[in-house]
N, C-alpha and C positions, 0 to 999 in steps of 0.2 A: 471371665474373671479368674478362674482357677489357673489357666495357663499363664496369666500375668504374674500371679503369686509364685508359680513354679519358676518362671524366668528370673524373678527377683531373688528368690531363695538360692537358686543355682549361682547367680552372680555373687551373692554373699558368701557362699561356700568357696568359690574361687578366690575371693578376697581374703578369706580366713587362711587359706593355704598360702597365698602370696605373702601375707603378713607374718605367718609363722616362719617361712623361709628367711624373710628379711630380719625378723627378730633374732634368729640363730646367728645370722651374719653379723648383726649389730652387737650382740652379746660377746661374740668371739673377739670383737675389736674394742670392747668396753666403751662403746659409743652409741647411746640410745638416740642420738640426733638423727640417725638414719630413718627414724619414724616420720620425720617431716618430708623427706624424699619419698618415702613409701606412700604417704597420704596423697600427695599430688599425683604420683604415677598410678596408684591403684584406682583412682577415680577415672583416669583415662582408660585403663584396662576394663573397668566395669562398663563404661559407656561403649566401648568397642563391642562388648558382648551384647549390650542392648541393641546396638545398630544391626546386629544379625538376627535378633529374635522379635523385635518390636514389629507391630503390624501396620505402620504407616507407609507412606510413599517412599520407595528406595532412595530417591534423591534427597528427601528430607532427612532420612536417617543419616546419610552421609554428611549432609550439610551441618547438622547439629553436632555430629561427631567431630568434624573438622574444627568448628568453632570452639567447642570445649577442649579439644586436644591442643589447640594453639596455646591456650592459657595453661593447661595442665602440664604439657611437655616443657614449656618455657620455665615454669616454676620448678619442676622436678630437675631440670638440667642446672638451673641456678643453685638448687640445694646440693646437687651432686658435686658441682665445682667447689662449693664452699666446704663440703665435707672432705673432699680430696685435698684441698689446699691447707685446711686447718683440722688436724685430727684430734684436737682437744674437744672433749665433750662439752656441749652447750651447758652453760651454768644452770639453766633451768633443770636439765636432766641430771646434772651432777648433784644438785640439792636433793632431788627426789631419791637418787641412789643412796645418799648419805642418810636421808630420813627413813628410808625403807630398810636399810641395813642388809642383813643376810637374806631377807626375802625379796630383795630388789629384782633379782633375775626373773622370778615368776610374776611379780607384780608388773614388771615391764611387759611381759608377755600379754597380759590382759589389757595393758595400756595400748599396745600395738593393735590388738584386736578391736579395741574401742574405736580407733581411728578408721578401721575398715568398716565397722558398723555405722559410724557417722557418715561415711561416703554412701552407704546404702540409702540413707534418708535424703542426703543432699542430691543424689542422682535421680530421685523420683520425678522431679519436674522435667528432667530431660527425657526420661522414659515416656512421660506423657506427650511431650512434643514429638518424639519419634513415632508415636502412635497416630499422629495426625495424617489423615488420608487426603487432605486438601492438595490439589494438584498444582495450583498456580503459586508463583513466587510473589508474596504480598509485600506491601510497604513495611509491615511490621517485621518481616524477615530481614529486610535491608536495615531497618533501624536497629534491630537486635545485633546484627553483625557489626554495625558501626560502634555499638556500645562495647562489644568484646574487643574490637580493635583498639578503642580508646583505653580500655583497661590494661591490655597487654603492653601497649606503648608507654602508658603512664607508669606501670609497675617496673618495666624495664629501665626507663629513664631514672626513676627513683633509686633503683638498685645500682645503676652505673654511677650516679652522682655520689652515693654513699661509699661505693668502692673506691672512687677516685679520691675522696676525702680521706679515707683511712690510709691510703697509700702515701699520703703526704706526711712526712715526719713532723712537720710543724703543727699538725692537727692533734697530736697526742694529748689526751686529757681534756680536749675541747669538744664541743657539740657541733655537729654538722648543721650549717644553716645555708647550704648551697642549693640553689634552684628550688625544687619542690619542697625541700626540707625547711625552707624559710616561711612556708605558709601552712605546713602541717607537720606535726612531730612524727607522724607515721604515714607518710604518703604511700609507702609500699602496701600497708594494710588497707588504706583507703581504696586504692585501685584494685586490690584483691577483692574487696567488697563490691566495687563497681561491676566486676565481671559477673557476679551473681545477679545484679540488676538486669542483665540482658535477658534472663529467662522470663520474667513477667512481660517484658516487651515482646519477645518472640511468641509468648503464649497468646498474645492478642490475635495471632493468626488462627487461633482455635474458634474465634467468633463465627457463628454461622454453621458450625459443625456439631456433631453429636457429643463432642468432648468439651464444649464451651463451658459447661457447668463446673468443670474441674479446673478452670483457670486459677482459682485461689491457691491451688497446690504449688503454682510457680513462685509464690511468695515465700515458700519454705526456705530456699537457699539464702536470699538476702537477710531474712529475719534471723535465722540461726547464725549466719556468719557475723552479723552485726553484734549479736550477743557474745559469741565466742571472742571476737576481736577486742571489744570494748570492755567486757566484764570478766572474762575468764582467762583464756590461754594467750591472748595477744598483748594488749597495752599494759595491763597491770604488772606482769612479770618483766616485760622489757623495760618499763620505766623504773621499777625497783632496782634492776641491775644497773641502769644508767645512773641513778642517784648514788648508788654505792661506789661507782667508778669515777664519776665526774662531779659529784657534790653540788656546790653552789652554782657552777656554770650551768648544770642541767636544771636546777631550780629556777634560775633566771629564764631559761628556755621555756620551761613550763608556764611561767607567768606571761610570757610574751607571745607564744605561738599556739595556735589551736591544736588540740590533742589529735583530732581525727579528720574532720572536714576541713579542707583548705580554706583559709580566710586570711584577711590582712593582719599582719602581726601588730601587736600592741607595743607602744613605746612607754617605758617606765618613766614616771615623773623624775625630774632632776632634783637631787637633794641639795 
């Protein structure tokens, strides 16, 4: 157990260094939005470290790394492209900068570090899976891989549909209802959450092994991400910004379309 703790603490130290370098880069450009890019990429880096030091079957360590990296690298690349094309700071972070005033620079430092620490907790289920010594490829491994594939495809499609909508001049001041955005107000967040559902499914391959009792740990990712996305850093801030910029059009969208889970849109009664 002590060597596991050492591996996790070493990974945390590496993330702290990475986020410090990224923080300096972001502050030099007056754009704290780079923390979103860093959050996704640092998780991949942490899991790469775990794949080297965890005690499970080598093919399993590589398998889980590839699954998680497919999601993490896609998201970090998406964030990178957005930051490169639009150098204006995300309104969420601009509000924080204004609220914090002269102390913003150092408060952002701790904010960046908090993202790295969050990844330490979110990565624990993957470390557990990478410690699995089961040699055979189970049905649950296949099912989990399919969940990851669905999450990556769904999030990619949602991002592309929104990007195409924003590129159309006629969409200015209106809310995207194209494709997945017609059944969920935040399909990108929904599929981001779906990715974390893969780990409880993959964790069922622990059944029959000495690690089976640790399966509940795999629920950590989906539970935390659901809380973050619905209650804290995701939907509340995004919708507040949308209401400020699109007003009644977005209020109507809120009344008709499910906030998170895809569902059939409601039709407002005719007056």
